[in-house]
C-alpha positions as CSV (number, residue, x, y, z in Angstrom):
1,M,-57.7,134.4,-53.3
2,L,-55.1,133.9,-50.7
3,P,-55.4,135.6,-47.3
4,S,-54.4,138.7,-47.5
5,G,-51.9,140.7,-45.6
6,H,-53.4,143.8,-45.9
7,V,-55.4,145.5,-43.0
8,D,-56.8,148.1,-45.2
9,T,-58.8,145.9,-47.6
10,F,-59.8,148.8,-50.1
11,A,-57.8,147.5,-52.8
12,R,-59.1,143.9,-52.8
13,D,-62.6,145.4,-52.1
14,N,-62.5,147.0,-55.3
15,L,-61.1,144.6,-57.6
16,P,-63.6,143.5,-60.6
17,P,-65.7,140.5,-59.7
18,A,-64.0,137.4,-60.6
19,G,-66.2,136.5,-63.5
20,Q,-64.4,139.6,-65.3
21,W,-61.0,138.6,-64.8
22,P,-58.9,137.3,-67.5
23,D,-57.6,133.9,-67.7
24,F,-54.0,133.9,-66.0
25,L,-51.5,131.3,-67.0
26,F,-48.5,130.1,-64.9
27,D,-47.5,127.2,-66.7
28,R,-44.0,127.5,-66.9
29,P,-42.2,126.9,-63.8
30,E,-40.3,130.3,-63.1
31,L,-44.0,131.8,-63.0
32,R,-45.0,129.9,-60.2
33,Y,-44.7,131.8,-57.0
34,P,-45.4,131.2,-53.2
35,E,-48.2,132.0,-51.5
36,R,-46.5,134.4,-49.2
37,L,-44.8,136.8,-51.3
38,N,-43.4,140.2,-51.0
39,C,-41.5,141.6,-54.0
40,A,-39.6,144.0,-52.5
41,V,-38.0,141.1,-50.5
42,E,-37.2,139.0,-53.7
43,L,-35.8,142.0,-55.5
44,L,-33.6,143.9,-53.0
45,D,-33.2,141.9,-49.7
46,R,-32.2,138.5,-51.5
47,H,-29.2,140.2,-52.8
48,V,-28.0,141.4,-49.2
49,A,-28.8,138.1,-47.9
50,R,-26.6,136.3,-50.5
51,G,-23.7,138.4,-49.9
52,N,-24.1,140.9,-52.7
53,G,-24.7,144.0,-50.8
54,D,-21.9,145.6,-51.8
55,R,-22.9,145.7,-55.7
56,I,-24.0,149.2,-57.3
57,C,-27.7,149.4,-57.5
58,L,-28.5,152.6,-58.3
59,I,-26.3,155.3,-60.2
60,T,-27.6,159.3,-60.3
61,P,-25.7,162.3,-61.2
62,G,-25.5,162.8,-57.2
63,G,-23.6,159.5,-56.4
64,T,-24.1,155.6,-56.1
65,L,-26.3,153.3,-53.7
66,T,-25.1,150.0,-53.1
67,Y,-27.8,147.2,-52.6
68,A,-27.0,147.1,-48.9
69,Q,-27.4,150.8,-48.8
70,L,-30.6,151.0,-50.5
71,Q,-31.8,148.3,-48.2
72,A,-30.9,150.3,-45.4
73,Q,-32.8,153.4,-46.7
74,V,-35.8,151.7,-47.6
75,N,-36.1,150.1,-44.3
76,R,-35.6,153.7,-42.5
77,L,-38.5,154.9,-44.7
78,A,-40.5,151.9,-44.0
79,N,-40.3,152.7,-40.4
80,V,-41.4,156.4,-41.1
81,L,-44.3,155.3,-42.7
82,T,-45.6,152.9,-40.4
83,R,-44.4,154.4,-37.3
84,R,-44.7,158.1,-37.9
85,L,-47.3,158.5,-40.6
86,G,-49.6,155.8,-39.5
87,M,-49.6,153.8,-42.9
88,V,-51.0,150.2,-42.4
89,P,-50.8,147.5,-45.0
90,G,-53.1,147.9,-47.9
91,N,-53.1,151.9,-47.7
92,R,-52.3,153.7,-50.9
93,V,-49.4,155.9,-51.0
94,L,-49.2,158.5,-53.7
95,L,-45.6,159.0,-55.1
96,R,-44.8,162.0,-57.0
97,S,-41.0,162.8,-58.4
98,A,-38.8,162.7,-61.3
99,N,-36.3,159.4,-61.8
100,N,-33.9,159.7,-58.7
101,A,-33.0,157.6,-55.9
102,M,-35.7,158.8,-53.3
103,M,-38.4,157.6,-56.0
104,V,-37.1,154.3,-55.9
105,I,-36.4,154.2,-52.0
106,A,-40.2,155.3,-51.8
107,H,-41.5,152.6,-54.1
108,F,-39.6,149.8,-51.9
109,A,-40.7,151.3,-48.9
110,V,-44.1,151.3,-49.4
111,L,-44.1,147.9,-50.8
112,K,-42.1,146.3,-47.9
113,A,-44.4,147.8,-45.6
114,G,-47.5,146.2,-47.2
115,G,-48.6,149.3,-49.1
116,V,-50.1,150.1,-52.5
117,V,-47.7,152.5,-54.7
118,V,-49.7,155.0,-56.8
119,A,-46.9,156.7,-58.7
120,T,-47.5,159.9,-60.7
121,M,-45.8,161.6,-63.5
122,P,-43.8,164.8,-62.5
123,L,-45.7,167.1,-65.3
124,L,-49.3,166.3,-64.1
125,R,-51.3,169.0,-62.9
126,A,-53.1,169.4,-60.0
127,K,-56.6,168.4,-61.7
128,E,-54.9,165.4,-63.2
129,L,-53.4,164.5,-59.7
130,A,-56.9,164.9,-58.0
131,Y,-58.5,162.5,-59.9
132,P,-56.2,159.1,-58.9
133,I,-56.2,160.5,-55.1
134,Q,-60.0,160.4,-54.9
135,K,-60.4,157.2,-57.1
136,A,-57.9,155.3,-55.1
137,K,-58.6,157.0,-51.8
138,I,-55.3,158.0,-51.1
139,A,-54.7,159.6,-47.7
140,L,-50.7,160.1,-47.8
141,A,-48.5,161.3,-50.6
142,L,-44.7,161.6,-50.3
143,C,-43.4,164.3,-53.0
144,D,-40.3,165.8,-54.3
145,I,-40.3,169.5,-52.8
146,R,-39.6,170.7,-56.4
147,L,-43.2,169.8,-57.3
148,A,-44.9,171.1,-54.2
149,E,-46.9,173.8,-56.0
150,E,-49.2,171.2,-58.1
151,M,-49.2,169.0,-55.1
152,E,-50.7,171.4,-52.7
153,K,-53.2,172.4,-55.1
154,A,-54.4,168.9,-55.5
155,K,-54.9,168.5,-52.0
156,A,-57.3,171.3,-51.7
157,M,-59.1,169.5,-54.6
158,A,-59.0,166.0,-53.1
159,P,-60.3,166.0,-49.4
160,D,-59.2,162.2,-49.1
161,L,-55.5,163.4,-49.1
162,Q,-54.8,164.2,-45.5
163,R,-50.9,164.6,-45.4
164,I,-48.0,165.4,-48.0
165,V,-44.5,164.7,-46.5
166,Y,-41.8,166.5,-48.9
167,W,-38.3,165.4,-49.5
168,G,-35.4,167.6,-50.8
169,G,-35.5,170.5,-48.8
170,G,-37.6,172.4,-46.1
171,A,-38.7,171.6,-42.5
172,D,-39.7,168.3,-41.3
173,T,-38.5,166.6,-44.5
174,L,-38.5,162.8,-44.8
175,E,-34.8,162.8,-45.0
176,A,-34.7,164.3,-41.5
177,M,-37.6,161.8,-40.3
178,M,-35.4,158.9,-42.1
179,A,-32.4,159.8,-40.3
180,E,-34.0,159.1,-36.7
181,E,-35.4,155.5,-37.6
182,S,-33.8,152.2,-37.6
183,A,-32.0,150.5,-40.9
184,E,-33.8,147.2,-39.6
185,F,-37.5,146.6,-40.9
186,E,-39.6,143.3,-40.6
187,P,-40.9,143.3,-43.9
188,C,-45.0,142.8,-44.3
189,D,-46.4,139.5,-44.9
190,T,-48.1,139.8,-48.0
191,S,-49.8,137.6,-50.2
192,S,-48.4,136.9,-53.5
193,D,-52.0,138.0,-54.7
194,D,-52.1,141.1,-52.6
195,V,-52.4,144.5,-54.7
196,C,-49.2,146.5,-54.4
197,L,-49.3,149.0,-57.3
198,I,-52.0,151.2,-59.1
199,G,-51.0,152.4,-62.2
200,F,-53.5,154.9,-63.8
201,T,-53.5,155.0,-67.5
202,S,-52.6,158.1,-69.5
203,G,-56.5,159.0,-70.2
204,T,-56.0,159.4,-73.9
205,T,-59.0,157.8,-74.5
206,G,-61.3,159.0,-71.7
207,V,-60.9,159.1,-67.9
208,P,-57.7,157.4,-66.8
209,K,-58.5,154.0,-65.5
210,G,-56.7,152.5,-62.6
211,T,-55.0,149.1,-63.4
212,M,-54.3,147.0,-60.0
213,H,-51.1,144.8,-60.0
214,F,-50.1,141.9,-57.2
215,H,-46.9,141.1,-55.9
216,R,-46.6,138.5,-58.0
217,D,-47.3,140.4,-61.0
218,M,-44.0,142.5,-60.4
219,M,-42.0,139.3,-60.5
220,A,-43.8,137.8,-63.4
221,I,-42.6,140.8,-65.8
222,C,-39.2,140.0,-64.9
223,D,-39.3,136.2,-65.1
224,A,-41.3,136.5,-68.2
225,Y,-39.9,139.3,-70.4
226,A,-36.5,140.2,-68.8
227,M,-35.3,136.6,-68.2
228,N,-36.4,135.0,-71.5
229,V,-36.2,138.1,-74.1
230,L,-33.9,140.9,-72.6
231,R,-31.7,138.4,-70.7
232,P,-29.9,140.8,-68.9
233,E,-26.5,140.0,-66.5
234,P,-25.4,141.2,-63.4
235,N,-22.7,143.2,-64.9
236,D,-25.3,145.3,-67.0
237,V,-25.7,148.9,-66.5
238,F,-29.4,149.9,-67.5
239,I,-30.5,153.6,-68.6
240,G,-33.3,155.0,-70.3
241,S,-36.0,157.8,-70.6
242,P,-39.2,156.3,-69.3
243,P,-40.6,158.0,-66.2
244,L,-40.8,155.4,-63.0
245,A,-44.5,156.3,-62.9
246,F,-44.8,154.8,-66.2
247,T,-44.7,150.8,-65.8
248,F,-42.4,150.7,-68.8
249,G,-39.8,152.5,-66.9
250,L,-40.5,151.1,-63.7
251,G,-39.9,147.6,-65.3
252,G,-37.1,148.5,-67.6
253,L,-35.1,150.9,-65.1
254,V,-35.8,149.3,-61.7
255,L,-37.5,146.0,-61.7
256,F,-35.6,144.1,-64.5
257,P,-32.1,145.3,-63.1
258,M,-32.8,144.4,-59.6
259,R,-34.0,140.9,-60.6
260,V,-30.5,140.1,-61.7
261,G,-28.5,142.1,-59.4
262,A,-27.5,144.7,-62.0
263,S,-27.0,148.5,-61.9
264,T,-29.3,151.3,-63.4
265,V,-28.5,155.0,-64.1
266,L,-31.5,157.3,-63.0
267,L,-31.8,160.6,-65.0
268,E,-34.3,163.4,-63.9
269,K,-33.7,164.9,-67.5
270,A,-33.5,162.0,-70.2
271,A,-34.3,163.7,-73.3
272,P,-32.1,162.4,-76.6
273,E,-29.5,165.6,-75.8
274,E,-29.3,164.4,-72.3
275,L,-29.5,160.3,-72.8
276,L,-26.9,159.9,-75.4
277,P,-24.0,161.7,-73.6
278,A,-24.8,159.8,-70.5
279,I,-24.7,156.3,-72.2
280,G,-21.0,156.9,-72.7
281,R,-20.6,158.6,-69.3
282,Y,-21.9,155.8,-67.4
283,K,-20.9,153.1,-69.9
284,A,-24.6,151.9,-70.0
285,T,-25.1,148.5,-71.5
286,I,-29.0,148.2,-71.9
287,C,-31.1,151.5,-73.1
288,F,-35.1,151.8,-72.4
289,T,-36.6,154.6,-74.6
290,A,-39.2,155.1,-77.3
291,P,-38.6,154.9,-81.0
292,T,-38.6,158.9,-81.4
293,A,-35.7,159.1,-79.1
294,Y,-33.6,156.4,-81.0
295,R,-34.4,158.8,-84.3
296,V,-33.3,161.7,-82.6
297,M,-29.9,160.3,-81.1
298,L,-29.2,158.9,-84.7
299,D,-28.9,162.4,-86.1
300,Q,-26.5,163.4,-82.7
301,M,-24.6,160.6,-82.3
302,R,-20.9,160.8,-82.8
303,P,-18.3,157.7,-83.2
304,G,-18.1,156.0,-79.9
305,D,-21.1,157.5,-78.1
306,V,-23.0,154.3,-77.9
307,A,-19.9,151.9,-77.9
308,S,-20.8,150.4,-74.5
309,L,-24.4,149.6,-75.3
310,R,-25.2,145.7,-76.2
311,K,-29.0,145.8,-76.0
312,C,-31.5,148.3,-76.8
313,V,-35.1,148.1,-76.2
314,S,-38.3,150.2,-78.0
315,A,-41.5,150.4,-76.8
316,G,-44.3,152.9,-76.0
317,E,-45.3,153.5,-79.3
318,T,-44.7,151.7,-82.8
319,L,-41.3,151.1,-84.0
320,P,-40.9,152.2,-87.9
321,K,-38.8,149.9,-89.9
322,P,-36.9,152.7,-90.8
323,T,-35.9,153.7,-87.6
324,W,-34.7,150.3,-86.9
325,D,-32.7,150.3,-90.3
326,A,-31.0,153.4,-89.4
327,W,-30.2,152.5,-85.7
328,H,-28.9,148.7,-86.8
329,A,-26.8,150.6,-89.7
330,A,-25.3,153.1,-87.4
331,T,-24.6,150.7,-84.3
332,G,-25.0,147.2,-85.2
333,L,-27.5,146.9,-82.4
334,K,-30.8,145.3,-83.1
335,L,-33.6,147.3,-81.5
336,L,-35.8,145.0,-79.3
337,D,-39.3,145.9,-80.3
338,G,-42.1,145.2,-77.8
339,I,-45.7,145.9,-77.1
340,G,-47.0,146.3,-73.5
341,A,-49.8,147.8,-71.7
342,T,-50.3,149.4,-68.2
343,E,-53.3,147.1,-68.1
344,M,-50.7,144.0,-68.5
345,L,-47.9,146.0,-66.6
346,H,-45.0,145.2,-69.3
347,I,-44.2,144.0,-72.6
348,F,-45.9,140.6,-73.7
349,I,-44.9,140.6,-77.2
350,G,-41.1,140.9,-78.1
351,S,-38.4,138.7,-79.6
352,P,-34.9,138.2,-78.4
353,E,-32.1,139.2,-80.9
354,E,-31.7,136.0,-82.5
355,E,-35.2,136.1,-83.5
356,V,-36.0,139.8,-84.3
357,R,-37.5,140.4,-87.8
358,P,-37.3,144.1,-88.9
359,G,-40.9,145.8,-88.7
360,A,-42.3,143.0,-86.6
361,T,-43.2,143.7,-82.9
362,G,-42.2,140.1,-82.4
363,R,-43.6,136.7,-81.2
364,P,-45.6,136.3,-77.9
365,V,-43.2,136.7,-74.7
366,P,-42.6,133.2,-73.4
367,G,-45.6,132.6,-70.8
368,Y,-48.1,134.6,-72.7
369,E,-50.6,133.7,-75.7
370,A,-51.7,135.9,-78.1
371,K,-54.0,135.7,-81.2
372,V,-56.1,138.0,-83.5
373,I,-59.6,138.0,-83.4
374,D,-62.5,139.7,-85.5
375,E,-65.3,141.8,-84.1
376,Q,-67.2,138.8,-82.5
377,G,-64.0,137.7,-80.8
378,N,-63.3,134.6,-83.2
379,E,-59.6,134.0,-84.2
380,V,-59.0,135.1,-87.6
381,P,-56.3,133.4,-89.9
382,P,-52.6,134.2,-90.3
383,G,-52.6,137.4,-92.5
384,T,-55.7,138.7,-91.6
385,I,-56.1,142.1,-90.0
386,G,-58.0,142.0,-86.5
387,R,-57.9,143.1,-83.0
388,L,-55.2,141.8,-80.6
389,A,-56.0,139.6,-77.6
390,V,-53.5,138.5,-75.1
391,R,-53.4,136.4,-71.8
392,G,-50.5,135.3,-69.6
393,P,-49.4,135.8,-66.0
394,T,-50.4,139.2,-65.9
395,G,-53.6,141.2,-66.8
396,C,-56.2,143.6,-66.6
397,R,-57.9,144.2,-63.1
398,Y,-59.4,147.8,-63.2
399,L,-60.0,149.8,-59.9
400,A,-63.7,149.9,-59.5
401,D,-64.4,150.5,-63.4
402,E,-67.0,149.3,-65.7
403,R,-64.5,149.4,-68.5
404,Q,-63.4,145.9,-67.3
405,A,-65.9,144.2,-69.5
406,D,-64.5,146.2,-72.5
407,Y,-60.8,145.2,-71.8
408,V,-61.5,141.6,-70.8
409,Q,-63.5,139.3,-72.9
410,A,-63.9,135.7,-73.0
411,G,-60.7,135.5,-70.4
412,W,-58.8,137.3,-72.8
413,N,-57.1,141.1,-72.7
414,V,-58.3,142.9,-75.5
415,T,-55.8,145.6,-75.9
416,G,-57.4,147.7,-78.4
417,D,-54.6,147.2,-81.0
418,T,-55.1,146.2,-84.8
419,Y,-52.6,143.4,-85.6
420,V,-51.8,140.9,-88.2
421,M,-49.9,137.6,-87.2
422,D,-48.1,135.7,-89.9
423,E,-47.5,132.1,-90.7
424,D,-44.5,131.8,-88.5
425,G,-46.4,133.6,-85.6
426,Y,-44.8,136.9,-85.6
427,F,-47.3,139.8,-85.1
428,W,-47.2,143.2,-87.1
429,Y,-48.6,146.2,-85.7
430,Q,-50.9,148.0,-87.8
431,A,-52.5,150.9,-85.7
432,R,-54.5,151.4,-82.6
433,S,-57.8,150.4,-83.2
434,D,-59.3,153.7,-83.0
435,D,-56.4,155.1,-85.4
436,M,-57.6,153.1,-88.4
437,I,-58.4,155.3,-91.2
438,V,-61.5,154.1,-93.6
439,S,-61.1,156.2,-96.7
440,A,-63.5,155.0,-99.4
441,G,-63.8,152.0,-98.0
442,Y,-60.1,151.0,-97.6
443,N,-58.6,150.1,-94.2
444,I,-55.7,152.0,-93.7
445,A,-53.0,151.7,-91.0
446,G,-51.5,155.3,-90.1
447,P,-48.4,153.8,-88.8
448,E,-47.6,152.4,-92.2
449,V,-48.0,155.8,-93.8
450,E,-45.6,157.3,-91.3
451,A,-43.0,154.3,-91.9
452,A,-43.0,155.3,-95.6
453,L,-42.8,159.1,-94.8
454,L,-40.0,158.6,-92.6
455,S,-37.7,156.8,-95.1
456,H,-37.6,160.2,-96.8
457,P,-34.5,162.4,-96.2
458,A,-36.4,165.5,-95.6
459,V,-38.6,163.8,-92.7
460,A,-37.8,164.1,-89.2
461,F,-40.9,162.8,-87.2
462,C,-44.6,162.9,-88.6
463,G,-48.1,161.9,-87.5
464,V,-50.4,160.4,-89.8
465,V,-54.5,160.4,-89.0
466,G,-58.0,160.6,-90.5
467,A,-59.3,163.9,-91.9
468,P,-63.2,163.8,-92.4
469,C,-63.9,164.2,-96.1
470,P,-67.4,164.6,-97.6
471,E,-66.6,162.6,-100.6
472,R,-64.5,159.6,-99.3
473,G,-65.6,159.6,-95.6
474,Q,-61.9,160.3,-94.3
475,I,-58.7,161.2,-96.1
476,V,-55.3,160.2,-94.9
477,K,-53.8,163.5,-93.6
478,A,-50.1,163.8,-92.6
479,Y,-48.4,166.3,-90.2
480,V,-45.1,166.4,-91.0
481,Q,-41.8,167.8,-89.0
482,L,-39.0,168.5,-91.2
483,K,-35.3,167.9,-90.5
484,D,-32.9,171.3,-90.5
485,G,-32.0,172.4,-94.1
486,F,-35.4,171.6,-95.7
487,E,-38.0,174.0,-96.2
488,P,-42.1,173.5,-96.1
489,S,-43.3,174.2,-99.7
490,P,-46.2,172.8,-102.2
491,A,-43.4,171.3,-104.3
492,L,-42.1,169.2,-101.2
493,A,-45.4,168.2,-100.0
494,A,-46.2,166.9,-103.4
495,E,-42.8,165.0,-103.5
496,L,-43.7,163.1,-100.2
497,Q,-47.0,162.3,-102.0
498,T,-45.2,160.7,-104.7
499,F,-42.7,159.1,-102.3
500,V,-45.3,157.3,-100.2
501,K,-46.9,155.9,-103.5
502,N,-43.8,154.3,-104.6
503,E,-42.9,152.9,-101.0
504,I,-46.5,151.3,-100.4
505,A,-50.0,150.9,-102.2
506,P,-51.0,154.0,-103.6
507,Y,-54.2,154.5,-102.1
508,K,-52.6,154.7,-99.1
509,Y,-50.6,158.2,-99.9
510,P,-51.3,160.9,-97.7
511,R,-54.1,163.3,-99.7
512,A,-53.1,166.3,-97.4
513,V,-49.6,167.4,-96.0
514,E,-49.3,170.1,-93.4
515,F,-46.0,170.8,-92.4
516,V,-45.7,171.9,-88.6
517,D,-42.7,172.9,-86.2
518,T,-43.3,170.0,-83.9
519,L,-46.0,167.2,-83.0
520,P,-47.7,166.7,-79.9
521,R,-46.5,164.2,-77.5
522,T,-47.2,162.5,-73.7
523,E,-44.6,163.1,-71.2
524,T,-43.5,159.3,-72.1
525,G,-42.8,160.4,-75.6
526,K,-45.8,158.9,-77.3
527,L,-47.4,160.9,-80.4
528,R,-50.6,162.1,-79.5
529,R,-52.5,161.2,-82.5
530,V,-56.0,161.9,-80.6
531,E,-54.6,165.6,-80.7
532,L,-53.9,165.5,-84.1
533,R,-57.3,163.6,-85.3
534,E,-59.0,167.0,-83.0
535,R,-57.2,169.1,-85.3
536,A,-58.0,167.7,-88.6
537,R,-61.4,167.3,-87.5
538,A,-61.4,171.2,-86.9
539,E,-59.5,171.9,-89.8
540,A,-62.3,170.1,-92.0
541,A,-65.1,171.9,-90.3
542,A,-63.6,175.2,-90.9
543,S,-63.0,174.3,-94.6
544,L,-66.6,173.4,-94.8
545,R,-67.8,176.6,-93.2
546,S,-65.5,178.6,-95.3
547,R,-67.1,177.2,-98.5
548,A,-70.6,177.4,-97.2
549,S,-70.0,181.2,-96.9
């Protein structure tokens, strides 16, 4: 590794052993970075230095910030961090807020001062906050005052956290400190392979893992995916729903627009009913959100609501083909599907508009390689179901975690997704590897059954999982949320079962259909299939007990 700019060496000291790292690829010229690199300088200061400081960078309901204004605020906060709060390069700083201008200012101030950002979702509770604080040995937190209650509870549970500074109200606020500091700041001389971000996974498959990313990684996702697949322009206005604490949101709503000097709209509340009118209000041109949101917006859309949009990116969960088709029919826009991972920082498979194949995730992003492997790690022929393996300019480096050896195998990142690659190199998503349903010897991908159900006019949303069955091992069970105007009934359940049999191979149809008012989702909009699986297991166990008695 290169000489570090960090004084606090915790992050580098807790990287995995070099032998457990994935292979990194920097073959493309745009992915070759200088040894000394601070991503805040590249993404922010460069625009001001080139005379583009008057361009609008951040747009919020409360106003706008130009690149020059953002730079001044970032510099003031960097001075606060280093002069008043005792932060030294390499210190981890917890950030806690909804999507707003101060959250971006805080991100860039920590980066510019050589710190390591650990951003957290606004809805996390104290116990969920205490874990990353302890795992990453975080002594300082910057937090929106509206989220103080759980933050204070977390502090009581995590003795490593020595100080919380709030913005947005109260005494001794971050804003008051910033007002007394200079708008000039000399950026930290960090190495391109100094850790600058620790993104914690959602913990849906166990204890959350801290994924460690370098300054060069922040640039690489811009120069691989954004520049080669998304292809934004300086006049674009980005908008979307993912939280900035989610790497999908950080890339799509901050890093990608700032790489080209574009603008981004930050919404603290961006559910479909808020996102849709905001697209028209701010004349947004590029939207980042989850498939579920696109489906909801379709039902609420009026003529002209999305007339300003020219590109739409879908990620976070599988994009069903019926949703792709319906969005394209209503708007004329091709949804850009993509798969990413917190471990990889952002999207690594996804095709540009002219290469999109509806239903396929796409081909590897330029700079990345991908293949489908069997349980022994051998590459399988096209058309064969297997595990997805990928490598490129970014990759998994867990913070002091023995699960590194599970994710990285023989130099490849094995993501936990099941895929099929076709003869043309397109990757077709099947399921998360632990979401595959094995019923009477058949392997059935829950998302495929979901896509079939979603093409029925009565179905608003659905989740399909395997439910325990003594005779078949598992059966396919569908939890279905109906559209307004449809009522649950045994007749409708039978109709849905027949409909699926006619859409895909009959053995894949849901042998059990349960109607629900809502489906469990994460804060980022992902369907929580793990919760549905637990529910299906509990219901199956209760049924067995009932029969036994």
